C-alpha positions in Angstrom: 1.6 -4.6 17.2 1.7 -2.1 19.9 4.3 -3.3 21.3 6.4 -3.2 17.9 9.0 -0.3 18.4 8.3 0.9 15.1 5.0 2.5 16.6 7.1 4.6 18.1 10.1 5.0 15.7 8.4 5.7 12.2 6.4 8.3 13.7 9.6 10.2 13.5 10.7 11.0 9.3 14.3 12.5 11.3 14.3 8.7 12.2 13.8 6.7 9.3 15.6 9.5 7.5 18.0 8.6 9.5 18.0 4.6 9.6 17.2 4.8 5.9 17.8 7.7 4.1 20.7 6.9 1.5 19.1 3.6 0.6 17.5 3.8 -3.2 13.4 2.9 -3.4 11.2 2.6 -6.2 8.8 5.3 -6.1 5.3 5.6 -8.0 4.6 8.4 -9.5 0.6 9.3 -10.0 -2.5 8.0 -9.5 -2.5 4.2 -9.2 -0.6 1.7 -11.8 -3.9 2.0 -13.5 -4.3 4.7 -14.4 -2.8 7.5 -17.6 0.9 9.4 -16.5 1.7 6.9 -13.6 5.4 6.0 -13.9 8.4 5.3 -11.5 11.5 6.6 -10.7 14.5 5.5 -8.4 15.6 7.9 -5.8 17.2 7.7 -2.0 14.5 7.3 0.9 15.8 10.4 2.2 14.6 11.9 -1.1 11.6 10.5 -1.1 10.7 11.6 2.3 11.4 15.1 2.4 9.8 15.3 -1.1 6.6 13.2 -0.7 5.7 13.3 2.7 7.3 16.2 3.6 6.5 18.1 0.6 9.8 20.3 0.2 12.6 20.0 -2.7 15.4 18.3 -0.9 18.2 21.0 -2.1 16.2 24.6 -2.7 13.7 23.7 0.9 11.0 25.0 -2.1 7.4 23.0 -2.9 8.1 20.0 -5.4 7.9 20.7 -9.1 6.5 18.0 -9.4 3.0 17.6 -8.5 2.7 13.4 -9.3 2.0 12.4 -5.5 4.5 9.6 -4.9 4.1 5.9 -3.0 6.7 3.4 -1.7 4.1 0.7 -2.8 4.8 -3.3 -2.1 8.5 -2.8 -1.7 10.8 -5.3 0.2 12.2 -2.6 1.9 13.6 -4.4 5.5 15.8 -6.8 3.3 17.1 -3.5 2.4 16.9 -2.1 5.7 17.6 -4.8 8.7 17.7 -2.2 11.1 13.8 -1.5 10.5 13.2 -5.2 9.7 13.5 -5.3 13.7 11.4 -2.6 14.4 8.4 -5.2 13.4 7.7 -8.6 14.9 6.0 -11.3 12.2 2.7 -11.6 13.4 1.7 -15.7 15.4 -1.2 -15.7 12.4 1.0 -16.4 9.6 2.6 -19.6 11.3 -1.6 -21.3 10.1 -2.1 -22.7 6.8 1.5 -23.8 5.4 3.2 -21.5 7.3 5.3 -20.1 4.4 6.0 -16.8 4.4 5.9 -15.5 0.4 6.7 -11.7 1.3 6.7 -8.9 3.7 5.9 -5.2 1.9 6.7 -1.6 2.5 3.5 1.1 1.6 4.3 4.5 2.2 3.0 7.4 1.4 1.3 11.0 1.9 -2.8 11.3 2.0 -4.5 10.1 -0.8 -2.4 7.1 -2.4 -4.5 4.1 -3.9 -4.5 0.8 -4.3 -7.6 -0.1 -7.1 -9.3 -3.1 -7.4 -7.7 -5.6 -6.7 -6.8 -9.3 -5.3 -4.0 -11.6 -3.9 -3.2 -15.2 -4.6 -1.8 -15.5 -0.7 -3.1 -14.9 2.7 -2.3 -10.9 3.5 -2.1 -9.6 6.8 -2.0 -6.0 6.8 -0.6 -3.7 9.6 -1.2 -0.6 10.1 1.8 1.3 11.6 1.5 5.3 11.1 -1.8 7.1 9.8 -4.9 5.4 8.6 -6.4 4.3 5.5 -9.9 3.4 4.3 -10.5 -0.3 2.8 -12.8 -2.0 0.7 -13.4 -5.4 0.9 -15.7 -7.7 -2.0 -16.0 -11.8 -2.1 -14.3 -13.4 -4.6 -18.3 -14.7 -5.8 -18.3 -10.9 -7.1 -15.3 -11.8 -9.8 -17.5 -11.9 -12.7 -19.2 -8.8 -11.7 -15.9 -6.3 -11.5 -15.1 -6.9 -14.7 -11.3 -8.1 -14.1 -8.8 -7.2 -17.2 -8.6 -10.5 -19.2 -4.5 -10.1 -20.7 -1.8 -9.1 -19.5 0.0 -8.3 -15.9 -3.2 -7.3 -14.7 -5.7 -10.3 -14.2 -5.9 -9.6 -10.9 -7.4 -6.3 -11.1 -10.4 -4.9 -11.4 -11.6 -2.5 -14.8 -14.0 -0.9 -12.3 -12.6 2.4 -11.1 -14.4 3.1 -7.4 -13.2 7.3 -7.4 -15.5 7.2 -10.9 -17.4 3.7 -11.7 -18.3 4.1 -15.7 -21.9 1.8 -15.4 -22.2 2.5 -18.6 -19.1 0.3 -19.3 -19.6 -1.9 -16.5 -22.7 -2.0 -15.7 -23.2 -5.1 -13.4 -20.9 -3.7 -11.1 -23.4 -1.5 -9.4 -25.1 -2.4 -6.6 -22.5 -4.9 -5.1 -22.8 -5.7 -1.5 -18.8 -5.0 -0.1 -17.1 -4.4 3.6 -15.5 -1.9 4.3 -13.0 0.1 7.3 -11.0 2.3 8.5 -7.8 0.8 9.4 -6.4 2.7 12.7 -2.8 2.8 13.5 -2.1 -0.1 15.9 -4.3 -2.5 14.0 -3.8 -5.4 11.1 -6.5 -6.6 8.6 -7.0 -9.9 7.7 -7.7 -10.1 3.6 -8.2 -13.6 2.2 -7.0 -15.0 -0.6 -8.5 -13.4 -3.5 -10.9 -11.7 -1.6 -10.5 -7.9 -3.9 -9.9 -5.0 -2.1 -9.4 -1.3 -2.2 -6.6 0.6 -0.7 -6.5 4.1 0.3 -4.7 6.6 2.5 -6.7 9.1 4.9 -3.3 10.4 5.6 0.8 9.9 5.6 0.6 6.2 6.0 3.2 3.3 6.2 1.9 0.2 6.1 3.8 -3.4 6.3 1.7 -5.7 4.2 2.3 -9.2 5.1 1.8 -12.7 2.5 1.6 -16.1 3.5 0.4 -19.2 2.6 
């Protein structure tokens, strides 16, 4: 990834505001999509950067009144903004398998953003452009002990909250072996299909995920 223009350009919020600031994007507000108080709103990327990355109100220069953490999560930003798409390059690894790209998504947010424990149906390369992330993984064999939701849109998500485990409700989740890592700038992590993963931003973070068959 060191040859990506994004590795230097995306370090500067002013650059992101210049090339993409007027674009409207969906922003998640709250801890994460499985928690109470979570919601979504639309705003220009410029306002998202000022309010949730820099932490100031866009118009008044004061602290943001809504203290919920904002996260631009799993969004096809590069389809909207060709200038940003030219800052990254599809890894050659994505030509393995059937070689069919499913989606390229942006994950941009402040420290503490969380993607709760879940799995994806496709091969995934998570590329870390700005900042660092903590990632924990469990193999598909752990699925029965991770208590997936049984219905609705979250059947690929675990009911086990790794930030506040409830062993009274989910006793079989105790003691499960896992792999974990700190993903640093310029590193990619391959996550196979059906592997459970939990992701938390250690600091301001901009990641790109490549899903392919």
